[in-house]
VOPAGU-2260 file (C-alpha; in pm, 1 decimal, decimal comma):
REM VOPAGU-2260
SITE   aa  ch    i         X         Y         Z
SITE  MET   A    0   -9910,6    -453,2   -1263,0
SITE  LEU   A    1   -9685,6    -275,0   -1510,5
SITE  PRO   A    2   -9452,7    -485,9   -1724,7
SITE  SER   A    3   -9081,7    -443,4   -1652,0
SITE  ILE   A    4   -8820,1    -429,3   -1927,4
SITE  ASP   A    5   -8441,4    -448,3   -1893,4
SITE  ILE   A    6   -8249,0    -193,3   -2100,7
SITE  THR   A    7   -7880,8    -108,3   -2129,2
SITE  CYS   A    8   -7773,7     246,4   -2047,2
SITE  PRO   A    9   -7613,0     393,2   -2361,3
SITE  TYR   A   10   -7367,6     588,4   -2142,1
SITE  CYS   A   11   -7239,2     354,5   -1871,3
SITE  GLY   A   12   -7348,3      16,3   -2010,7
SITE  GLU   A   13   -7530,8     -92,7   -1695,4
SITE  ILE   A   14   -7848,4    -293,9   -1731,6
SITE  ILE   A   15   -8139,5    -116,9   -1564,3
SITE  THR   A   16   -8503,7    -212,9   -1529,8
SITE  ILE   A   17   -8780,6      24,6   -1632,1
SITE  LEU   A   18   -9156,3     -10,3   -1594,1
SITE  VAL   A   19   -9367,9      34,8   -1906,8
SITE  ASP   A   20   -9717,8     183,3   -1882,1
SITE  ASP   A   21   -9896,0     -40,0   -2130,0
SITE  SER   A   22  -10220,3     158,4   -2099,1
SITE  ALA   A   23  -10065,9     472,6   -2253,2
SITE  GLY   A   24   -9988,5     338,1   -2603,2
SITE  ASP   A   25   -9671,0     433,7   -2790,2
SITE  GLN   A   26   -9447,8     664,6   -2587,2
SITE  ASP   A   27   -9129,7     871,0   -2607,2
SITE  TYR   A   28   -8981,2    1006,1   -2286,4
SITE  ILE   A   29   -8657,2    1068,6   -2099,0
SITE  GLU   A   30   -8558,7     875,1   -1788,8
SITE  ASP   A   31   -8236,8     921,0   -1595,6
SITE  CYS   A   32   -8007,6     619,1   -1559,1
SITE  GLN   A   33   -8029,6     480,0   -1206,1
SITE  VAL   A   34   -7651,8     430,0   -1203,4
SITE  CYS   A   35   -7485,0     724,9   -1381,7
SITE  CYS   A   36   -7783,0     968,6   -1371,5
SITE  ARG   A   37   -7749,7    1066,7   -1739,5
SITE  PRO   A   38   -8066,4    1116,5   -1948,4
SITE  ILE   A   39   -8175,8     816,5   -2157,4
SITE  VAL   A   40   -8428,4     865,0   -2437,9
SITE  ILE   A   41   -8680,2     582,2   -2413,5
SITE  ALA   A   42   -8905,9     489,7   -2707,6
SITE  VAL   A   43   -9183,9     239,0   -2645,7
SITE  ARG   A   44   -9382,6      86,8   -2930,4
SITE  PHE   A   45   -9639,8    -190,3   -2903,9
SITE  ASP   A   46   -9666,1    -463,4   -3166,6
SITE  ASP   A   47   -9997,2    -603,1   -3292,8
SITE  ASP   A   48  -10013,4    -842,7   -2997,7
SITE  GLY   A   49   -9963,0    -561,2   -2744,4
SITE  VAL   A   50   -9605,8    -663,8   -2659,2
SITE  PRO   A   51   -9386,9    -360,3   -2583,6
SITE  GLN   A   52   -9073,6    -302,9   -2791,9
SITE  VAL   A   53   -8839,2     -66,1   -2607,9
SITE  SER   A   54   -8535,1     117,1   -2739,6
SITE  ALA   A   55   -8294,5     328,4   -2536,0
SITE  SER   A   56   -8056,0     586,3   -2678,5
SITE  ALA   A   57   -7833,5     866,7   -2559,5
SITE  GLU   A   58   -7990,8    1210,8   -2557,2
SITE  ASP   A   59   -7735,1    1323,7   -2819,2
SITE  ASP   A   60   -7847,1    1043,5   -3057,0
SITE  ALA   A   61   -8221,2    1119,0   -3041,8
């Protein structure tokens, strides 16, 4: 089962839940907001214990 992480959309401010593929290592990708449909840049990094650290930013900020 993939871990779920709550993030805040940098455009509309809504909290949305994303699933993180913890088998793929560090990742950078774009996912559309489920509420306002704007593109969110997602960066996933794993700490030494394998816990995902997720940041979300507007496409203009990336």
